[in-house]
C-alpha positions in Angstrom: 143.3 8.3 128.2 141.7 5.1 127.0 138.3 6.7 127.8 139.1 9.7 125.6 140.3 7.4 122.8 137.1 5.4 123.1 134.9 8.5 123.0 136.9 9.9 120.0 136.6 6.6 118.1 132.9 6.4 118.8 132.3 10.0 117.6 134.3 9.3 114.5 132.3 6.2 113.8 129.1 8.1 114.1 130.3 10.8 111.7 131.4 8.2 109.1 128.1 6.3 109.5 126.0 9.4 109.1 128.0 10.6 106.1 127.4 7.3 104.2 123.6 7.7 103.6 124.0 11.4 102.6 126.6 10.3 100.0 124.3 7.5 98.9 121.3 9.9 98.7 123.4 12.3 96.5 124.4 9.4 94.2 120.8 8.1 94.1 119.5 11.6 93.2 122.1 11.9 90.5 121.0 8.5 89.1 117.4 9.6 89.1 118.3 12.9 87.4 120.0 10.9 84.6 117.1 8.5 84.4 114.6 11.4 84.0 116.8 13.0 81.3 116.8 9.8 79.4 113.1 9.4 79.7 112.7 13.0 78.4 114.8 12.2 75.4 112.9 9.0 74.8 109.6 10.9 74.9 110.9 13.4 72.4 111.8 10.6 70.0 108.5 8.9 70.6 106.6 12.1 69.7 108.4 12.3 66.3 107.4 8.7 65.6 103.9 9.2 67.1 104.7 6.1 69.1 101.6 6.3 71.3 102.4 3.0 73.1 105.6 4.4 74.5 104.0 7.7 75.3 101.1 6.1 77.1 103.5 4.1 79.2 105.4 7.2 80.2 102.2 9.3 80.9 99.9 9.2 83.9 96.2 8.7 83.4 95.6 12.1 85.2 98.1 13.9 82.8 97.6 17.6 81.8 99.3 19.2 78.9 99.2 23.0 78.3 100.7 23.5 74.8 102.5 26.5 73.4 99.2 28.0 72.2 97.6 27.8 75.6 95.4 24.8 74.7 94.8 22.3 77.5 94.6 18.6 76.8 94.4 15.5 79.0 96.1 12.2 78.3 93.3 10.7 76.1 93.1 13.9 74.0 96.8 14.1 73.6 97.2 10.4 72.6 94.2 10.8 70.2 95.7 13.9 68.6 99.0 12.0 68.0 97.2 9.0 66.5 95.1 11.1 64.1 98.0 13.4 63.2 96.4 16.5 64.7 99.7 16.8 66.6 102.4 16.1 64.0 106.0 16.8 65.2 108.7 16.1 62.7 111.7 17.3 64.8 112.0 17.6 68.5 115.4 18.4 69.9 115.5 18.8 73.7 118.4 20.5 75.5 119.3 22.4 78.6 117.6 19.8 80.8 117.6 20.5 84.5 116.0 18.0 86.9 115.1 18.5 90.5 114.1 15.5 92.5 111.8 15.6 95.5 111.3 12.0 96.7 108.9 10.4 94.3 108.4 13.6 92.3 110.8 15.2 89.7 110.5 18.5 87.9 112.2 18.9 84.6 112.8 22.2 82.9 114.4 22.5 79.5 114.3 23.8 75.9 112.9 22.1 72.8 113.5 23.1 69.2 110.6 21.7 67.3 109.2 21.5 63.8 105.6 20.5 63.2 102.0 21.3 63.4 99.2 21.2 65.9 95.7 21.4 64.4 97.2 22.3 61.1 99.0 25.3 62.5 102.7 25.6 62.4 104.3 25.3 65.9 107.9 25.2 64.7 110.5 27.0 66.7 112.1 27.1 70.1 110.2 26.7 73.4 110.8 26.3 77.1 109.0 23.7 79.0 108.3 22.3 82.5 107.4 18.7 83.0 106.5 17.0 86.3 107.1 13.3 86.8 105.8 11.2 89.7 107.0 7.7 90.5 104.0 5.4 90.5 104.3 1.6 91.0 108.0 1.8 90.5 108.1 3.8 87.3 108.3 7.4 86.4 105.2 8.9 84.6 104.6 12.5 83.5 101.6 14.1 85.2 101.9 17.6 83.8 103.6 19.4 80.9 103.6 23.1 80.1 105.2 24.7 77.0 106.0 28.4 76.4 107.1 29.6 72.9 110.2 31.7 72.8 109.4 34.7 70.7 112.1 36.5 68.8 113.5 39.6 70.6 
């Protein structure tokens, strides 16, 4: 009887111990998801202000942007366009953010309702987007961003 009790208690301890890290991983993943959502909202605000310093910090050197018009830019081109006003966004409301975390990589999908111009052309309206973040040196940086305009039905 004591042997059965000992085996049962040992098995229960193993189950409890193994459940702890899973719960911790879920909590950690949820915390990362919230952190990425905050970064995404901070990025949107920085774009409106053309705050290149903030955006450079949140953007990897090997960044690629595919804008809603199909134009491809790297980090230097994107930051330069913000500095010169070639990209001028006056409103940028992000919503419907969904974050999936894969270790040191996170993929965000969402919607943005924007007002502004790129290269003097109006780019106002809703769009869907995908952004990829990678955790480098302890901080999350965007490595890729793709936008797709939502056309009227």
